[in-house]
C-alpha positions as CSV (number, residue, x, y, z in Angstrom):
1,M,86.4,21.6,28.2
2,T,88.8,24.2,26.9
3,K,87.8,27.9,27.1
4,K,87.8,28.1,23.3
5,L,85.6,25.1,22.9
6,M,83.3,26.2,25.7
7,L,82.8,29.6,24.0
8,G,82.1,27.8,20.8
9,V,79.4,25.7,22.5
10,I,77.8,28.9,23.9
11,A,77.9,30.6,20.6
12,L,76.2,27.7,18.9
13,G,73.6,27.5,21.7
14,L,72.7,31.2,21.4
15,A,72.7,31.0,17.6
16,G,70.3,28.1,17.9
17,I,68.0,30.2,20.2
18,V,68.0,33.1,17.8
19,S,67.3,30.8,14.8
20,G,64.5,29.1,16.7
21,C,62.9,32.3,17.8
22,G,62.7,33.4,14.2
23,A,60.5,30.4,13.4
24,G,57.2,31.5,14.9
25,K,58.6,33.7,17.7
26,P,58.4,31.3,20.7
27,R,57.4,32.8,24.0
28,L,59.4,32.9,27.2
29,H,56.9,32.7,30.1
30,L,58.2,34.5,33.1
31,Y,56.5,34.3,36.6
32,T,57.7,37.0,38.9
33,W,56.9,39.9,41.2
34,A,55.1,42.9,39.9
35,D,57.2,45.9,38.6
36,Y,60.4,43.8,38.9
37,V,62.2,44.5,35.6
38,D,63.0,47.5,33.4
39,P,60.5,47.2,30.5
40,A,63.2,48.6,28.1
41,L,65.4,45.6,28.9
42,V,62.5,43.2,28.2
43,K,62.0,44.8,24.8
44,Q,65.8,44.7,24.1
45,F,65.8,41.0,24.9
46,E,62.8,40.3,22.7
47,K,64.6,42.2,19.8
48,E,67.9,40.5,20.2
49,F,66.4,37.0,20.4
50,N,63.4,37.7,18.1
51,C,61.1,36.4,20.9
52,R,58.2,37.4,23.1
53,V,58.4,37.6,26.9
54,V,55.1,37.0,28.6
55,I,55.1,38.1,32.3
56,D,52.7,36.8,34.9
57,T,53.0,38.1,38.5
58,F,52.5,36.9,42.0
59,D,52.4,38.9,45.3
60,S,53.9,36.3,47.7
61,N,56.1,33.3,47.6
62,E,53.3,31.2,49.2
63,A,50.8,32.2,46.6
64,M,53.2,31.3,43.8
65,F,54.0,28.0,45.4
66,A,50.4,27.1,46.0
67,K,49.6,27.8,42.4
68,L,52.3,25.5,41.2
69,Q,51.3,22.8,43.6
70,A,47.8,23.1,42.3
71,G,49.1,22.1,38.9
72,A,49.9,25.3,37.1
73,T,52.4,24.8,34.3
74,G,53.7,26.7,31.3
75,Y,56.3,28.8,33.0
76,D,59.9,28.8,31.7
77,L,61.5,31.0,34.4
78,I,60.4,31.9,37.9
79,I,61.8,34.4,40.4
80,P,61.0,33.2,43.9
81,S,62.8,34.1,47.1
82,S,65.7,31.9,48.1
83,Y,63.9,30.3,51.1
84,M,61.1,29.1,48.9
85,I,63.5,27.8,46.4
86,I,64.8,25.4,49.0
87,T,61.4,23.9,49.3
88,M,60.8,23.8,45.5
89,N,64.1,22.1,45.0
90,R,63.5,19.6,47.7
91,Q,60.2,18.6,46.0
92,G,62.0,18.1,42.7
93,M,60.3,21.0,40.9
94,L,63.5,22.6,39.4
95,Q,65.9,21.8,36.7
96,P,69.7,22.2,37.2
97,I,71.3,25.3,35.8
98,N,73.5,24.7,32.7
99,K,76.3,27.1,33.6
100,E,77.9,26.8,30.2
101,L,75.0,28.7,28.8
102,I,75.4,31.6,31.2
103,P,79.0,32.9,30.9
104,N,78.0,36.1,32.8
105,L,77.8,34.1,36.0
106,K,81.4,35.2,36.4
107,Y,80.0,38.6,37.4
108,V,77.9,37.3,40.3
109,D,79.2,38.9,43.5
110,P,81.2,36.3,45.5
111,D,80.4,38.2,48.7
112,H,76.7,37.5,48.1
113,L,77.3,33.9,47.4
114,K,78.8,33.5,50.9
115,Y,75.3,34.0,52.3
116,A,73.4,32.5,49.5
117,K,71.3,29.3,50.0
118,D,72.6,27.8,46.7
119,K,76.2,28.9,46.8
120,D,77.3,26.9,43.8
121,M,74.3,28.1,41.7
122,D,73.3,24.5,40.9
123,H,69.6,25.1,40.5
124,S,69.2,28.9,41.0
125,V,71.0,32.2,40.0
126,P,70.7,35.4,42.1
127,Y,68.5,38.1,40.5
128,M,68.0,40.9,43.0
129,V,68.5,41.4,46.8
130,G,66.7,43.9,49.1
131,H,65.3,44.3,52.5
132,T,62.1,45.2,54.2
133,G,61.6,48.4,56.2
134,I,59.2,51.3,57.1
135,A,58.2,54.2,54.9
136,Y,56.3,57.2,55.9
137,L,55.2,60.7,54.9
138,E,57.6,63.1,56.7
139,S,55.2,66.0,56.8
140,R,52.4,63.9,58.3
141,V,54.0,61.6,60.8
142,E,55.8,63.1,63.8
143,N,58.2,61.6,66.4
144,V,59.3,58.8,64.1
145,E,61.7,56.2,65.4
146,P,63.3,53.6,63.2
147,S,61.6,50.7,65.0
148,W,58.9,48.2,64.4
149,A,57.2,49.9,67.4
150,M,55.8,52.4,64.9
151,F,53.0,50.0,64.2
152,D,51.7,50.5,67.7
153,R,51.0,54.1,67.0
154,E,47.2,54.5,67.6
155,D,47.3,58.0,66.4
156,L,47.9,56.6,62.9
157,R,45.1,54.1,63.1
158,G,43.5,53.4,59.7
159,R,46.4,55.0,57.8
160,I,49.0,52.2,58.2
161,T,49.6,49.0,56.2
162,L,51.5,45.8,56.8
163,L,52.6,43.4,54.2
164,N,50.2,40.6,53.3
165,D,53.1,38.1,53.6
166,M,53.2,35.6,56.4
167,R,57.0,35.4,56.8
168,E,57.6,39.1,56.4
169,T,55.0,40.3,58.9
170,I,55.4,37.6,61.5
171,G,59.2,38.1,61.0
172,A,58.9,41.8,61.8
173,A,57.1,41.0,65.1
174,L,59.8,38.4,65.9
175,K,62.6,41.0,65.3
176,F,60.7,43.5,67.4
177,L,60.6,41.0,70.3
178,G,64.3,40.2,69.8
179,Y,63.9,36.8,68.3
180,S,65.1,35.3,65.1
181,L,62.7,35.6,62.2
182,N,63.5,32.0,61.5
183,T,62.6,30.7,64.9
184,T,60.8,27.3,65.2
185,N,59.9,27.9,68.9
186,E,56.1,27.8,69.3
187,N,56.1,30.1,72.3
188,E,58.1,32.8,70.5
189,L,55.8,32.5,67.4
190,A,52.7,32.8,69.7
191,E,54.2,36.0,71.1
192,A,54.8,37.3,67.6
193,R,51.2,36.4,66.6
194,D,49.9,38.5,69.5
195,V,52.0,41.5,68.5
196,V,50.7,41.3,64.9
197,I,47.2,41.1,66.2
198,R,47.8,44.2,68.3
199,W,49.3,46.0,65.2
200,K,46.3,44.8,63.1
201,R,44.0,47.0,65.1
202,N,45.9,50.0,63.7
203,I,46.2,49.1,60.1
204,A,44.0,49.8,57.1
205,K,44.8,46.4,55.6
206,F,47.5,43.8,54.8
207,D,48.7,44.6,51.3
208,N,51.6,43.8,49.0
209,E,50.7,45.8,45.9
210,Q,48.8,49.0,46.5
211,Y,50.7,50.2,49.6
212,K,53.3,52.2,47.7
213,V,50.7,54.0,45.5
214,G,48.6,54.6,48.6
215,L,51.6,56.1,50.4
216,A,52.5,58.3,47.5
217,S,49.0,59.6,47.3
218,G,48.6,60.2,51.0
219,A,46.0,57.6,51.5
220,F,48.4,55.8,53.8
221,L,50.8,57.6,56.2
222,L,53.1,54.7,57.2
223,V,53.7,51.3,55.6
224,Q,55.8,48.2,55.9
225,G,57.4,47.8,52.5
226,Y,60.1,46.5,50.3
227,S,63.1,48.8,49.9
228,G,63.0,48.9,46.1
229,D,59.2,49.5,46.0
230,I,59.7,52.5,48.2
231,V,62.6,54.0,46.3
232,Q,60.5,53.8,43.1
233,V,57.8,56.1,44.6
234,M,60.3,58.3,46.5
235,E,61.4,59.5,43.1
236,D,58.0,61.2,42.6
237,N,57.3,62.2,46.1
238,E,60.1,63.9,48.2
239,D,57.9,63.7,51.3
240,I,58.4,59.9,51.5
241,V,61.2,58.7,53.9
242,F,62.4,55.1,54.2
243,V,64.0,53.7,57.4
244,T,65.3,50.3,58.4
245,P,64.2,49.3,61.9
246,Q,67.0,49.3,64.4
247,E,65.9,45.8,65.7
248,G,66.9,44.4,62.3
249,T,64.7,43.2,59.4
250,S,64.4,40.6,56.7
251,T,66.8,40.7,53.9
252,F,66.0,38.7,50.8
253,S,67.4,37.3,47.6
254,D,65.1,36.6,44.7
255,D,66.6,34.2,42.3
256,F,66.0,32.8,38.9
257,V,64.9,29.1,38.7
258,I,63.8,27.0,35.8
259,P,60.9,24.7,36.5
260,N,60.9,21.1,35.4
261,T,57.9,21.8,33.2
262,A,59.7,24.6,31.2
263,K,59.6,24.3,27.4
264,Q,62.0,27.2,26.5
265,V,64.9,26.0,28.6
266,E,67.7,27.5,26.4
267,L,65.9,30.7,26.1
268,A,65.5,30.8,29.9
269,H,69.2,30.5,30.2
270,A,69.7,33.2,27.7
271,Y,67.5,35.5,29.7
272,I,69.5,34.9,32.8
273,N,72.7,35.6,31.0
274,F,71.2,38.8,29.5
275,M,70.2,40.1,32.8
276,H,73.6,39.5,34.3
277,D,75.4,41.4,31.5
278,P,76.9,44.2,33.7
279,E,75.4,47.0,31.6
280,N,71.9,45.4,31.7
281,A,72.2,44.6,35.4
282,A,73.2,48.3,36.1
283,A,70.3,49.6,34.1
284,N,67.9,47.3,35.9
285,I,69.2,48.4,39.3
286,E,68.8,52.0,38.4
287,Y,65.2,51.4,37.2
288,I,63.7,49.1,39.9
289,A,66.0,50.2,42.8
290,Y,66.9,46.7,44.0
291,L,70.5,45.5,44.0
292,C,71.6,42.9,41.5
293,P,74.6,41.2,43.0
294,N,76.8,41.7,40.0
295,I,80.2,43.1,40.5
296,G,80.5,44.3,36.9
297,A,77.4,46.4,37.4
298,Y,78.5,48.2,40.6
299,E,81.1,50.4,38.9
300,L,78.5,51.5,36.3
301,L,76.0,52.8,38.9
302,S,75.4,56.4,39.6
303,D,76.8,57.9,42.8
304,E,73.3,58.5,44.0
305,I,72.6,54.7,43.8
306,K,76.0,53.8,45.3
307,E,75.3,56.0,48.4
308,D,71.6,55.0,48.9
309,P,71.2,53.0,52.1
310,T,68.0,51.5,50.8
311,I,70.0,49.7,48.2
312,F,73.4,49.3,49.8
313,M,72.3,48.4,53.4
314,D,73.9,49.9,56.5
315,P,76.4,47.3,57.7
316,E,75.4,47.6,61.4
317,I,71.7,47.1,60.7
318,R,72.6,44.3,58.2
319,A,74.4,42.5,61.0
320,R,71.2,42.4,63.0
321,S,69.1,41.3,60.0
322,E,68.5,37.9,58.6
323,F,67.6,36.1,55.4
324,I,64.2,34.4,55.6
325,D,65.1,30.7,55.7
326,D,63.3,27.5,55.1
327,V,61.9,26.4,58.5
328,G,61.0,22.9,57.5
329,E,58.1,21.3,59.5
330,A,57.7,24.5,61.5
331,L,56.1,26.1,58.5
332,A,52.8,24.6,59.7
333,L,53.2,26.7,62.9
334,Y,53.7,29.9,60.9
335,T,50.7,29.0,58.8
336,R,48.5,28.4,61.9
337,M,49.7,31.7,63.5
338,W,49.0,33.6,60.3
339,D,45.5,32.1,60.0
340,E,44.8,33.1,63.6
341,I,46.1,36.7,62.9
342,K,43.8,36.9,59.8
343,A,40.8,35.6,61.8
344,A,41.4,37.9,64.8
345,D,39.2,41.0,65.3
């Protein structure tokens, strides 16, 4: 297809979306993480395409996947992490990406795609990348070291939280022990289980949602958290510090996918294209403090963002970190270890 013809097809496709949205305002149903998009961009998209965006949220990949397996439908666009997308695609849950409807894919960072699970963007498109680390109140926590060992601090007992996420929390213990967070070795996983059980005695709870508010208010003193979540609350509380553990951590890519049950397929493609417009991507990065791998957006970012190690990760620590990967049949081992952690006193 010639470039001119391709652009004509795109224009006709987008015009069709706008025309269709005018007839009854169809709804784009988005299933994603909480607080994961600039609301102003959602309103802008709704205005441009004369549509409604309905957002449902999940707090872990496993919870999202379980809901879909239980028969939940009605979603047009979902934003899981890349390791879960492997499983979803293997089970035939996803539609292929129509790249002709997403011309802004040209801005996706080729350096990111070198590490991506779906390098050709056949069934997924990168949305945001980030990593997990430790945040604490500088005025309340002394003798801090950038290490997962901080969760052994008995003096902070009852004022600590760990993520309520099997792969993240077991993964932190695996990195603490010097193992891969994608190990399939049962003995290594058992060691990690025992470490998390030991940490559990110090924590207030496992939590994916309230930990950042609790840290900002002083209810919690030290938390395991996602980089972007912490940056969001750091803006209102200068006492909060974020460090990335020296042992390494999990890095993640959350990607757009279109489920087989989607009804607004063209509108879903339009939303992906809209979010990868460099100006929109830059605005989204500035708002939610995660990094959209979009080379057009990088030059539009403020110097503060460009120099922020919670967004642009330190290369040495990045080299010791890993993307959470699909572990195949070993997932049953992780699930068993997690169940034993939750059941432990």
